[in-house]
C-alpha positions as CSV (number, residue, x, y, z in Angstrom):
1,M,95.5,85.9,100.4
2,T,94.6,87.4,96.5
3,A,97.2,90.0,95.2
4,R,95.7,93.9,94.8
5,P,94.7,94.5,91.6
6,L,97.0,96.9,89.1
7,R,94.9,100.0,89.1
8,V,94.6,101.5,85.7
9,L,93.7,105.1,84.2
10,V,93.1,105.7,80.8
11,V,93.6,109.1,78.9
12,D,92.7,109.7,75.8
13,D,90.9,112.8,73.5
14,E,89.6,109.9,71.3
15,P,86.7,107.4,72.3
16,L,87.9,104.7,69.8
17,A,91.7,105.5,71.2
18,R,90.1,105.1,75.1
19,Q,87.9,101.8,73.8
20,R,91.0,100.0,72.2
21,I,92.9,100.1,75.6
22,E,90.4,99.1,78.0
23,D,89.2,96.4,75.6
24,L,92.9,95.1,75.6
25,L,93.1,95.4,79.6
26,A,89.6,93.9,80.1
27,H,91.4,90.4,78.6
28,E,94.3,90.7,81.4
29,E,94.2,89.2,84.4
30,G,95.2,91.5,87.9
31,I,93.6,94.4,86.2
32,E,91.1,97.2,87.2
33,I,90.5,100.1,84.9
34,A,90.2,102.7,87.8
35,G,89.0,105.2,85.3
36,T,89.4,107.3,81.8
37,A,89.7,110.9,80.7
38,D,89.1,112.6,77.5
39,N,91.2,115.3,78.4
40,G,94.4,117.0,80.3
41,D,92.6,118.9,83.1
42,V,90.4,115.8,84.2
43,A,93.2,113.3,83.9
44,I,94.9,115.3,86.2
45,E,91.9,115.7,88.7
46,R,91.4,111.8,88.6
47,I,95.3,111.0,88.8
48,R,95.3,112.9,91.8
49,S,92.0,111.6,93.5
50,L,92.2,108.2,92.2
51,N,96.0,107.5,92.7
52,P,95.9,105.1,89.9
53,D,99.3,102.5,89.6
54,L,99.7,103.1,86.0
55,V,98.5,105.8,83.3
56,F,98.1,105.1,79.8
57,L,98.5,108.8,78.6
58,D,97.8,110.3,75.5
59,V,100.7,112.8,74.3
60,Q,98.8,114.7,71.6
61,M,95.0,116.2,73.4
62,P,93.9,119.6,72.4
63,G,94.1,122.1,74.8
64,M,96.7,120.5,77.5
65,T,98.6,117.8,76.1
66,G,99.9,114.3,77.8
67,L,103.3,116.1,78.5
68,D,101.7,119.3,79.8
69,V,99.7,116.8,82.3
70,V,103.0,115.5,83.9
71,R,104.3,118.6,84.3
72,S,101.4,119.9,86.6
73,V,101.0,116.7,88.3
74,G,104.6,116.7,88.9
75,I,107.6,114.1,88.0
76,D,107.7,113.2,91.5
77,A,104.0,112.4,91.9
78,M,103.1,110.7,88.5
79,P,102.4,107.0,88.5
80,P,104.1,105.0,86.3
81,T,103.1,106.4,82.7
82,I,102.9,104.7,79.5
83,F,102.6,107.7,76.7
84,V,100.3,107.0,73.6
85,T,101.5,109.1,70.4
86,A,100.8,109.0,67.1
87,Y,104.0,110.9,66.4
88,D,107.3,109.0,67.0
89,Q,109.1,112.1,67.3
90,H,107.5,112.9,70.8
91,A,108.9,109.5,72.1
92,L,112.4,111.4,73.2
93,K,110.4,114.3,74.9
94,A,108.5,111.3,76.8
95,F,111.2,109.5,78.3
96,E,112.6,112.5,79.4
97,L,110.1,113.2,81.4
98,A,110.4,109.6,83.3
99,A,108.1,108.1,81.1
100,L,107.6,104.1,81.5
101,D,107.5,103.2,78.0
102,Y,105.5,104.7,75.0
103,L,103.3,103.2,72.3
104,V,103.0,104.5,68.8
105,K,99.5,104.5,67.4
106,P,98.8,101.9,65.8
107,F,100.4,99.8,67.8
108,D,99.4,95.7,68.0
109,D,98.4,93.5,70.7
110,E,102.1,92.0,71.5
111,R,103.6,95.8,71.8
112,F,100.8,96.6,73.9
113,E,101.9,93.5,76.0
114,Q,105.3,94.5,76.1
115,A,104.2,97.9,77.8
116,L,102.0,96.4,80.0
117,A,104.7,94.1,81.4
118,R,107.3,96.9,81.9
119,G,104.0,98.9,83.9
120,R,103.4,95.4,86.0
121,A,106.8,95.5,86.7
122,H,107.8,98.9,87.8
123,A,104.4,98.9,90.0
124,E,105.4,95.9,91.9
125,L,108.5,97.6,93.2
126,R,106.8,101.0,93.7
127,E,104.5,99.3,95.8
128,A,107.0,97.6,98.0
129,R,108.9,101.0,98.4
130,A,105.4,102.7,99.8
131,L,104.8,99.7,101.8
132,R,108.4,100.1,103.5
133,E,107.4,104.1,103.9
134,R,104.2,103.7,105.3
135,L,106.1,101.3,107.9
136,R,108.9,103.5,108.7
137,A,106.4,106.4,109.6
138,V,105.1,104.3,112.6
139,L,108.7,102.9,113.7
140,E,110.3,104.6,116.6
141,G,113.5,106.1,115.2
142,D,115.0,104.9,112.4
143,A,114.5,101.1,113.0
144,P,114.0,99.4,109.6
145,A,111.0,97.9,108.8
146,P,110.5,94.2,109.5
147,A,112.5,92.1,106.5
148,S,109.5,90.4,105.2
149,H,108.3,93.4,104.2
150,Y,111.1,94.4,101.7
151,I,111.4,93.1,98.0
152,Q,112.2,88.9,97.9
153,R,112.5,89.1,94.0
154,I,113.4,92.2,91.5
155,P,111.4,91.8,88.3
156,V,113.1,92.2,84.9
157,E,111.4,92.9,81.6
158,A,113.1,91.7,78.8
159,R,111.6,91.1,75.0
160,G,107.8,91.5,76.1
161,K,108.1,89.1,79.1
162,V,108.8,90.1,83.1
163,T,111.2,87.5,84.8
164,Y,111.5,87.6,88.3
165,I,115.1,87.7,89.8
166,P,115.2,86.2,93.6
167,V,117.6,88.7,95.4
168,D,119.2,85.3,97.0
169,Q,120.8,85.0,93.4
170,V,121.9,88.6,93.0
171,D,125.6,88.9,93.3
172,Y,125.6,92.8,92.8
173,I,124.1,95.7,91.9
174,A,125.7,98.3,89.5
175,A,124.6,101.5,88.4
176,S,124.1,102.0,84.5
177,G,123.2,105.6,83.7
178,P,119.9,106.7,85.2
179,Y,119.1,103.0,85.8
180,A,120.6,100.2,87.4
181,E,121.7,96.3,86.1
182,I,121.2,93.3,88.4
183,V,124.4,91.0,88.2
184,V,123.5,87.5,88.4
185,G,126.6,85.4,87.4
186,T,128.1,86.2,83.7
187,R,124.4,87.9,83.4
188,R,123.7,91.6,83.6
189,H,119.8,92.7,83.3
190,L,119.0,95.9,82.9
191,V,116.0,97.6,85.1
192,R,114.5,100.8,84.8
193,E,114.8,101.7,88.3
194,T,117.5,103.9,90.0
195,M,119.6,102.9,92.0
196,Q,118.1,104.9,95.4
197,A,114.7,103.2,94.6
198,L,116.3,99.5,94.5
199,E,118.7,100.3,97.8
200,D,115.0,101.5,99.8
201,S,113.3,98.0,98.2
202,L,115.9,95.9,99.6
203,D,116.3,94.3,103.2
204,P,119.2,96.4,104.3
205,T,120.4,93.7,106.9
206,R,121.1,92.1,103.9
207,F,122.3,94.7,101.2
208,M,124.7,97.4,101.4
209,R,125.2,100.6,99.4
210,V,129.1,100.5,99.4
211,H,129.5,103.2,96.6
212,R,126.7,105.6,94.4
213,S,127.5,103.2,91.7
214,A,127.2,99.8,93.7
215,I,124.8,97.8,95.9
216,V,126.1,94.8,97.4
217,P,124.6,91.6,99.1
218,L,127.1,91.3,102.3
219,D,127.0,87.3,102.1
220,R,128.5,87.4,98.7
221,V,131.7,89.4,99.9
222,D,134.7,87.4,100.2
223,T,137.5,90.4,101.0
224,L,138.1,93.9,101.9
225,L,141.2,95.2,99.5
226,R,142.9,98.2,100.2
227,G,144.5,99.6,97.0
228,A,146.7,102.4,96.7
229,G,146.0,105.9,97.6
230,G,143.8,104.7,100.2
231,D,141.3,103.4,97.9
232,Y,139.0,100.4,98.9
233,E,137.5,97.4,97.0
234,L,135.3,94.3,97.8
235,Q,136.2,91.2,96.1
236,L,133.1,89.0,95.5
237,K,132.8,85.3,96.2
238,N,132.6,85.1,92.4
239,G,135.7,87.2,91.7
240,A,134.3,90.4,90.9
241,R,135.5,93.4,92.4
242,V,133.1,96.3,93.7
243,R,134.3,99.8,94.8
244,V,133.7,101.3,98.2
245,S,133.5,104.6,98.5
246,R,135.9,106.4,101.0
247,A,132.9,107.7,103.3
248,K,131.4,104.1,103.5
249,R,134.6,102.0,104.2
250,E,134.2,102.5,108.0
251,Q,130.8,101.5,108.1
252,V,131.5,98.6,105.4
253,E,134.1,96.9,107.6
254,Q,131.7,96.9,110.3
255,R,129.4,95.7,108.7
256,L,131.5,92.8,107.6
257,K,132.8,92.1,110.9
258,G,129.4,91.4,112.6
């Protein structure tokens, strides 16, 4: 079965800038240019009508800026976005609006590849979550989706390359600010995904959110430890310890018995 191509929308008021991105995308496998837009109003319409997987969005456009486009569409409804800007000072505002990455004009091919690699990785997790939500809608009650529809590998971007960590290798997942770290042995891999997004993407028969800052694979748990004051921790088979929230303690005990 052929994987669905990544559908990309390119938004820039400068024709040459749009063409530059289109030319770079044309050389990439698994990419479909869903459309282009030369101003903010058209960008909003095409984001809503085309539902692209990834958007390259110019920050500085006359009239409605790229930041205005995100505000109008809504951060929650906005597809993964890579901002394109000639002004580096806009980068911070871009990330505050949940930009996936940003390119400072003029950018070279290697920097473009890095941003696109991050876009591919993010879109893969987003697609897995969307599939789960569609499946949940047709199931009775709160029955979980079939395990085969949960992600089996977690994409991790580093130094412009995306590697895929099999979920079977994950020791635990820890919160790191607004994002998460995948812990495998002595290595920690930062991913630009929230803990909630990862929890939704992983098979709940294998993984459990035991604390707001920790997700563990149940088969990695060795011992449930009770500390002073009624606090609990999980000791994992690799020796690491992970806190258990009081609200989750009974559920954790039941899951470990099963």
